[in-house]
Every structure is written in C-alpha cells, then in structure tokens.
C-alpha positions in Angstrom: -18.4 -25.9 -16.8 -17.3 -24.7 -13.3 -13.6 -25.7 -14.4 -13.9 -23.9 -17.4 -15.1 -21.0 -15.5 -12.2 -21.1 -12.9 -9.6 -21.2 -15.8 -11.1 -18.4 -17.4 -11.0 -16.3 -14.1 -7.5 -17.5 -13.6 -6.4 -16.1 -17.0 -8.2 -12.8 -16.5 -6.7 -12.2 -13.2 -3.1 -13.2 -14.5 -3.5 -10.6 -17.2 -4.3 -8.0 -14.7 -1.6 -9.1 -12.4 0.9 -8.5 -15.3 -0.6 -4.9 -16.1 2.2 -2.7 -17.6 2.4 1.1 -17.9 4.7 1.8 -20.8 7.3 -0.7 -20.5 7.0 -1.1 -16.6 5.2 -4.0 -14.9 3.2 -2.2 -12.0 3.1 -5.1 -9.4 6.8 -6.4 -9.9 8.1 -3.8 -6.9 11.6 -2.5 -8.0 11.9 -5.3 -10.9 9.8 -3.3 -13.1 11.2 -5.2 -16.3 10.4 -8.5 -14.9 6.6 -9.8 -15.5 5.6 -10.5 -11.7 3.5 -13.7 -12.5 4.7 -15.6 -15.4 6.6 -18.9 -15.9 10.0 -17.0 -16.8 13.6 -17.3 -16.1 16.5 -15.0 -17.1 20.1 -16.3 -18.0 22.8 -13.7 -17.5 26.5 -14.4 -18.2 25.5 -18.0 -18.3 24.0 -18.0 -14.8 20.4 -18.7 -14.5 17.8 -17.4 -11.8 16.0 -20.0 -10.0 12.9 -21.6 -11.6 10.1 -21.1 -9.1 6.6 -22.4 -9.4 3.5 -23.8 -7.3 2.1 -27.1 -7.2 -1.6 -27.6 -5.8 -0.7 -30.7 -4.3 2.2 -33.0 -3.6 3.8 -34.5 -6.8 6.4 -37.6 -7.3 7.1 -36.8 -10.9 7.9 -33.2 -12.1 9.1 -32.4 -15.6 10.1 -28.8 -16.8 10.4 -27.6 -20.1 12.4 -24.4 -20.9 11.7 -22.6 -24.1 13.6 -20.1 -26.0 12.2 -16.9 -27.6 11.3 -18.7 -30.7 9.1 -21.3 -28.7 11.7 -24.2 -29.0 12.5 -26.5 -26.1 16.0 -26.0 -25.4 16.2 -28.0 -22.0 14.1 -30.6 -20.2 14.6 -30.9 -16.6 13.3 -33.8 -14.3 13.8 -32.7 -10.8 11.8 -35.7 -9.3 9.0 -34.9 -7.1 7.7 -31.5 -5.6 5.7 -30.6 -2.7 2.3 -28.6 -2.6 3.2 -25.0 -2.2 6.1 -23.1 -3.9 8.8 -25.1 -5.3 12.5 -24.1 -6.4 14.7 -25.9 -9.3 18.1 -24.8 -10.5 19.3 -24.8 -14.0 22.8 -24.6 -15.1 22.2 -22.6 -18.3 23.0 -25.4 -20.6 20.7 -27.1 -23.4 20.0 -30.6 -23.6 23.1 -31.3 -25.5 25.1 -29.8 -22.9 26.1 -26.3 -24.7 25.8 -23.1 -22.8 22.5 -21.4 -23.9 22.8 -17.4 -24.9 21.9 -15.0 -22.2 18.3 -13.7 -22.6 14.9 -14.5 -21.1 13.3 -18.0 -21.2 10.0 -19.6 -20.4 9.2 -22.9 -18.9 6.4 -25.1 -18.4 5.8 -27.7 -15.5 4.0 -31.1 -15.8 3.3 -32.9 -12.6 2.0 -36.1 -11.5 0.9 -37.5 -8.3 1.7 -41.2 -6.6 -1.4 -42.4 -8.5 -0.4 -41.0 -11.8 -3.1 -38.2 -11.8 -1.9 -34.8 -13.1 -1.1 -32.1 -10.4 -2.2 -28.5 -11.2 0.7 -26.1 -11.1 0.3 -22.3 -10.7 2.3 -19.0 -11.3 4.5 -17.5 -8.4 5.5 -14.2 -7.7 9.0 -13.2 -9.3 9.2 -9.4 -8.3 10.6 -7.8 -4.9 8.4 -6.9 -2.1 8.9 -3.2 -2.0 7.4 -0.1 -3.5 8.2 3.3 -5.3 7.9 6.1 -2.9 6.9 9.6 -4.3 7.8 12.8 -2.3 4.6 15.0 -2.5 5.6 17.5 0.4 8.0 18.1 3.1 8.6 14.7 4.7 5.5 13.2 3.0 5.7 10.2 0.6 3.3 8.2 -0.9 3.5 4.8 -2.5 2.8 4.8 -6.2 2.9 1.1 -7.0 1.8 -2.3 -4.9 3.4 -5.4 -3.9 2.1 -8.0 -6.4 3.0 -10.8 -4.0 0.7 -9.4 -1.2 -2.2 -8.8 -3.7 -2.4 -11.9 -6.0 -0.2 -14.7 -4.6 -2.8 -16.1 -2.3 -5.4 -15.7 -5.3 -3.4 -18.0 -7.8 -2.5 -20.6 -5.1 -6.4 -21.0 -4.0 -7.4 -20.9 -7.7 -4.9 -23.6 -8.5 -6.0 -25.5 -5.5 -9.6 -25.1 -6.6 -8.9 -26.2 -10.2 -7.1 -29.3 -8.9 -10.1 -30.1 -6.7 -12.6 -29.9 -9.8 -10.3 -31.8 -11.9 -9.7 -34.7 -9.3 -10.7 -38.0 -10.6 -12.8 -38.6 -7.3 -14.9 -35.5 -7.0 -15.1 -34.1 -3.4 -17.6 -31.6 -2.6 -15.8 -31.0 0.7 -12.6 -30.1 -0.7 -14.2 -27.4 -3.0 -16.1 -26.0 0.1 -13.0 -25.7 2.1 -11.5 -23.3 -0.3 -14.5 -20.6 -0.1 -13.0 -19.1 2.9 -9.4 -18.6 1.6 -11.0 -17.3 -1.6 -13.1 -14.8 0.4 -9.8 -13.7 2.2 -8.1 -13.3 -1.0 -11.1 -11.0 -2.2 -10.8 -9.0 1.1 -7.1 -8.4 0.5 -7.6 -7.2 -3.0 -10.5 -4.8 -1.8 -8.2 -3.4 0.8 -5.5 -2.7 -1.6 -8.0 -1.2 -3.9 -9.4 1.1 -1.2 -5.6 2.0 -0.3 -5.0 2.8 -4.1 -8.0 4.9 -4.1 -7.0 7.1 -1.1 -3.4 7.4 -2.7 -5.1 8.6 -5.8 -7.2 11.2 -4.0 -4.0 12.6 -2.1 -2.1 12.8 -5.5 -5.1 14.9 -7.0 -5.0 17.3 -4.0 -1.3 17.7 -4.3 -1.6 18.2 -8.0 -4.3 21.1 -7.3 -1.9 22.6 -4.6 0.9 22.5 -7.1 -1.2 24.1 -9.8 -2.0 26.9 -7.5 1.3 27.7 -6.7 2.4 27.6 -10.2 0.0 30.2 -10.7 1.4 32.4 -8.3 4.9 31.8 -9.4 4.0 32.7 -13.0 2.1 36.0 -11.8 5.4 36.9 -9.8 7.3 36.2 -12.9 5.1 38.1 -15.1 5.0 41.2 -12.7 8.9 41.3 -12.6 9.1 40.9 -16.3 6.7 43.8 -17.0 8.4 46.2 -14.7 9.6 49.5 -16.1 13.5 49.4 -15.6 14.0 53.0 -16.1 11.5 53.9 -13.3 12.8 51.1 -11.1 16.3 52.6 -11.4 15.1 56.0 -10.5 13.2 54.8 -7.6 16.3 52.9 -6.2 18.7 55.8 -6.7 16.2 57.9 -4.6 16.0 55.3 -2.0 19.9 55.4 -1.9 20.1 59.0 -1.5 17.7 59.1 1.3 19.7 56.3 3.0 23.0 58.3 2.7 21.2 61.5 4.0 20.0 59.6 7.2 23.5 58.2 7.9 25.1 61.8 7.6 22.5 63.1 9.9 23.0 60.5 12.5 26.6 61.1 12.2 26.5 64.7 13.2 23.9 64.0 16.0 26.5 61.8 18.0 29.6 64.2 17.4 32.3 64.6 18.8 31.4 61.3 20.6 28.7 59.4 22.3 30.6 59.7 25.6 30.8 63.6 25.3 27.4 63.7 24.6 26.5 61.7 27.7 28.5 63.9 29.8 
C-alpha cells in the first residue's frame, strides 16, 4: 500500500516537473524543447547525447533498452554495473544490427540488479540547463520567468527512488525508511522556497503590468490630443509666434547699435 502511494506521488511530481506552456518546458532552463525529467536521448548527425539515469543503490548488472518513436527496441546496452546516484552511459547511435539509427529523439528504460540478484530502482535525472530566462521590467531591473528544474526536483526524485527501493527490499528495514524522512522534508522545504520566490515574482510582474497600463493610457491621451488638434489654428498661432520672435530680434538689434563697445563708452 505504501509502495503504491509512493509510486503514485512519483508519477504526479514527474508530470508537474515536465509541465509545458505551449511547446516550451518550464523547468528545462534554456533547453525548452527538451523534457527536463524523462528518460530520453537525442541523436543528431549520427551523434548521440549521453544516456543519464539515477540508481537508488549500487548495481552489478545494468541493462538499457533504447526505443524509437514507434516503441520498438532499436538497441540494448549492457554497460555492466552502476553506482548509487547519477550514471552516464554512451551510445554510438547504431542499432543492434550495427546500422546507424536515424536522427531523432529516443526513449530508454533501465533494468538493474544488485549483487544478490535483487532489482535496483532507477529514477529520472535532470536533462535541462542550470540557468533561467531573464525578463527586463524596468531600467536595470530584471526578473526570472522560469526556474531551474534541477534545483527544484532532482532531490525529490532521488529521495523517492531511494524510498521506493527501501519499501521494495526483500528484507524490509524500517530504519532505512525512517532515514529518508529528513531528506524528504528538505526537498519539500526547497519546493516551498521556490514557490514563495515565484509568488514574489508574480506580484512584481502584476505591479509592472499596472504601471505599463497607466503609462499606455497617458500616451494614448497625448496621441488623441495631437490627432484632435485644429491644424489651421495651430498654423496661425505658430506664424504669430514667429512674427513676435522676429520683432524681438529687430528691437534688440537697434538697442545695441552702432556697437556694444560704443554703447559702453
């Protein structure tokens, strides 16, 4: 029962971590076209990204199956063992027959066993970049409009993977489960921190939106006054001001004749 609940929570958080707005993933940093937490690998010009995954414990036997978009297994890798934590495996881009696979995006699954032949739980790792988008909202003032998925979710998936492994262990150890309570609380605190920062950012953007709306009204009023001006009247007034200016220049010229030096004498 507890194991099923943990698996459900894992799936729900995974869906949240891969949230998209339009076609862009919110938590992938600058790699907005890449799901931040999904067992995927891209093949470009015959060159593959690294296959990156996490293991809840040390494994002596790891098998990786790579699938194309049709769900067919194109390559099976057996890199040997893997350590607890993040693991990286390279793929040459060929299928099991040695032929190059077409460029595109592939998915993969991981099956791992420990020295006793018991399954080792794997978990997703971060595939985005550790940066964010900055939006300019004023002079020398900018805010982040997305978040670093690695900072928010990586520890969550790692801890949930370890918890799942502890619950699945043939020799159930309550102490192993209890030891994961503090890491889970730390992960929750991190999510709350990011949520608070997001709320503050949202408030700043609302204030900026209101300021821009007020500025827009002022500009529209000025434009309306300009468009509604009586051009004939404006020309007459301008000509009158021009005449007054010319008269002032003429009077000033007569005052200082024949020269300023003679006037001072």
